[in-house]
N, C-alpha and C positions, 0 to 999 in steps of 0.2 A: 463684396457685393457684387462682383460679377456673377456669381451663381443665382443669385436673385434678380439683378436689373435682368440681363442679355444671356442669358442661360442658353449655350449652345451655336454659337457663332461658330465660324468655320476658319479651322488654323489654316489663313494663306500667308506664307511668309515670303517674302520678307520685310515685305511692310505691315501686312496685317489691316487691309484698306475698311472692313467693316468694326473691325474692333477702333477703327484709329476715330472713325465718325463717331460711333457709340459714347468714347472717352471724351470728345471732343463737345458732342453734345450734353454730358454732364457738366461738364467743366461751362460751357458756357452760359447754361441756366443757373447756375452757382455763384457765377461771377455777378449774373443779375441780381440777383435774391438775395446774396448773401450777406450778414452783418460782417463787419472788418475782423472781427476778433473769433467769429464762428470756423470750423474746420468742417468738413464734406460731411461726416458722420453725423453734425450736431445740428448743420443747417436741416439736413435729410427727417432727422427726428423733428422740430421744429416746423416744419412744414409739413411732416406728414406722406407717408408711403402713396395712397391715391394721388395727393396733387403734385407727387412729384414725378409719378405714371402720366401724371396731366400737363404738367411743366415741359418735358423732355420728347415724351410726343411714341415714347415706346409702349410699347401692349402689352397688359394688364390681363395673364391667361388666370383661370381657374388653379393652376399649377404654383401661382405666388402664394395661396391660402395654404395655411398649415392649422387642418381641421383632425391630428392625429389624436383621439383621445387615452392611446395607451401608454402613455408618456408617467404619469402618476404612480403605475406599479410596477415600471420595468427601469426609469430613469431615477436616478439619485438628486430629487431634488430638495433637501433639506442641508442646513450648514454640520450638518454632525459627520464626522468622516466614520465610514463604514469600511472595515477589511473581510 
């Protein structure tokens, strides 16, 4: 999820203040809006990615969209195992 939501955070040990702020923001939004039985991923699926970015205030860039059309010819996209 980090690669999708907040890619490129600086690596500033020992406290990682930027990552801490990002995680706390996500958890605060999750705590306010999620149902009791929902996990974090289920909550994001329910509200959708556009609303997730809207609620957290994280920037949505063009790099978040997957528009690669070559997957059908190069990736294994069926349930059959091929060797």
